[in-house]
N, C-alpha and C positions, 0 to 999 in steps of 0.2 A: 467872811472877810478873806480877801486874797492876800496871801503872804508875799512880801517883797523879796524874800530870799529865793534866788534862782535854784531850781532843782537840778542836780547833776547825778549822773550814774556813778557807781563806785569807781569806775575807771577814769573819771574826770570828764566824761562826755555829758554835755548839757542834755536835759530831758527833751526828747523829741528830735535831737540831732541824728541824722541818718548814720547808721553804722559805717556805710561806705565812705562817708566824708572823714570820719574819725580814722579809719584804716589808711586812707590816702595820706592824711596828715602825718600819721605815724611813720609811713614809708618815707615820706619826704624828710622827716626828722632824722631817721636812721641813715638815709643817704647823705644828708648834710654832715652828720657826724663822721661818716666814713671819708667823705671828701676832705674834711678838716684834718682828720687823722693822716690821710695820705699826704696832704700838704706839709704837715709838721714833719713827717718822716722824711720827705724830700728835702726840706730845709736842713734837717739834721745831717743827712748824707752830704749835702753840698758844703755845709760848714765843716764837717769832719774831714772831708777830702782836702780842704784848704789847710786846716789846722794840723792834721797829721802830716801833711806834706811839708809844712814849714817847721814844725816842732819835733816830728818823729813820734813814735808810739809812746815812749817814756816821757817825753817832754810835754805832750799834749794832756790836757785835763778835760774831763767831761763838763766841768763848770764853764770852761772857756768855750767849748763847742756849743753848749746850750745857749750861752749868752750871744754868740755870733749867729746862732740860728733863730734868735728871738723866741726861744722855747723854754719851758720849765725843765729843770734838771731831771725831774721825775719822768719826763717824756722819753728820755734815753732808756731808762729801765723799762718803761711800758712798751716801747717799740722794738727794742733790741735786746734788752736784758742786762747790758753793761758795756763797759769800754771795749773789751776784747771783741764782743759780738758786733759792736758798731764798727770797729776797725775792719773786721772780716766783711761786713756789709758794704763798706766802701770799696774793698777789693772786688767784690761781686758786682758792684755798680760799674766799676771801670771795665771789667770783662764784658759785662752786658752792653755797655755803650760802644766799646771798640768792636765787639762782635757784631753789633748791628750795622756797623759801617764796613767792616771787611768780610763779614760773613758770606755774602754772595761770591766774592772772589775765592774764599777758602772752600766753599762748597763746590765750586767749579773745579778747583785744583784737586779736590778729593775724588772727583768722578773718574772712572776707569779711562775714559777717552783722553783725559788730560795728560796722561803718561803713556798713551798708546804708541807714540813714536818720539824720537828725540826732538823732532821739529815742533811737535805739539807741546811737549814738555817745556821747551825753551820759550815758546810764545806765552804759555801760561805762567811761567816763572816771572817773566818780565811784567806781565799784567799784575801779578800779585805784588811785586815790589813797587810798581808804580802806585798801586792802591795804598800801600803802606806809607809812601811819601805823602800822598794827599791827606791821609788821616792824621799822621803824626805831626805834620806841619800845617795842616789846613783847618783842623777843628779848634774852636775857641777854648775848649776845656783841656786840650792836649798838654799844655804846660803843667796843669794841676795833676793830670795823670802821671806825667813824667816824674814830678817831685815825689809822689807817693811810691811809684815803682822803683825809682833809684834808691830810696831809703830801704825798701825791702830787699834790694840787691845787696846793699851794704850791711844791713842788720836784719836778716830774715826773721819774720814772726810767722804765726800760723797763717796770716794773710798771703804769704808767699806761695803757699800751696795752691791757693785759688788762682793767683796770677800765673803760676807756672803751668797750670792746666791749660790755659789759653796760649801763652807764649810758647810753651813747649810743643803744643799741637801745631802752631804756625811754623815753627822751625822744622818739625818733622815733615810737614807737607812740602816745604821748600827742599828739604833733603831728598825726598822721593823724586822730585822733579829734576834736581841736579844729577842725581844718580842715573836717572833715565837718559839724560842728555849725554852724560859721559860714559854710559855703559858700565857702571860700577854698582857696588852694594850701598844702599842708603844708610846702613849701620856702620859703614867704615868711618873711623875717626877723622880721616882726611876730608871726607864729604861733609861731616858735621862742622868741622872747623871752617871749611870753605863757606858754608851757609852763614855761620856767625860773622865771617868777614864781610859777606854781602850785606847782611842786615845791619851790621855795625856802621857801614857807610851812610845809612839813613839815620840811625839813632844819634850819631854825633851832631847832626844839625838841630836836634832838639835838646839834648842834655848839655851841649856846649854852645848853645845859641848865643850867649853873651859874647863869647870869643868870636864866633862866626860873624856876628853883626859888626863888631868893632873892626875886625880884620878886613871884612868886605866893604866896610863903610856904608852899610845898609842901616836904615832906621828901623826896619822890620822885615819879616819874611812874608811878603805878599804874594799875590798870584804870579807875578813876573818872576820873582826870586824862586818861588817853589817850582815853577816850570824849568828854570835853569838848573836847579838842583836835581830834579827828576831826570832831566836829559843827561846830566853828567853821571849820575848814579847808574842809570841803565847802560850808558856807554862803558863804564868801568866793569859792570857785571858781564857784559858781552865780551869784553877783552879778557876777563878772567876765564870765562868758559872756553874761549878760543885757545887760550894759552894752555889750559888743562887738557884740552882735546888733542893738542899737538904731541905726536909720539916723541 
């Protein structure tokens, strides 16, 4: 008499089922788990970016972040280890995202030919600053980045070191270009202050955007407004360079 019970292998494979089919299914399962894990991690980063930016490190809770990410609280421990590690991961995400957008300009500025002559350095400096305007005012996530970064400026945590690695590098590149343009040492305090002044002209349109919008009577900073801001910033930078170059 034939038994009605289906025979299976110890690994759960039905008797007679090809090993290749079982292996393929196992690979698909593992890939699906990895994909779900990556999606959960991305949601936690996105939620943490928003919550840390609004509440600060001390005010934010992992429970709130998990809830907004539609994830289990244990997922934070699994993917990051804890609150501090998640906070640092958000900083790394910001650096990665901004780096992907301004990276080509920074790489070009770091090349020897970028500072080969004052004229080349001036052209590269203006290109870099124009790129910063587009990224800081043009990316949909930039407001969230700004909230997080401003909090780190006011109350630095371990995440500030991550952010400084990128922002400090961008400042150093601009200082190198400005020093080449003016024929001075890039480590001079005056050169460093000059670069902060130039970069600050861009940052104010992000960190003080509510003031800008009301005073300018704009509803938002769109492409037209961004183009106007970029034109004005580059004009001011050119004027500063010309003034500094005057004996």
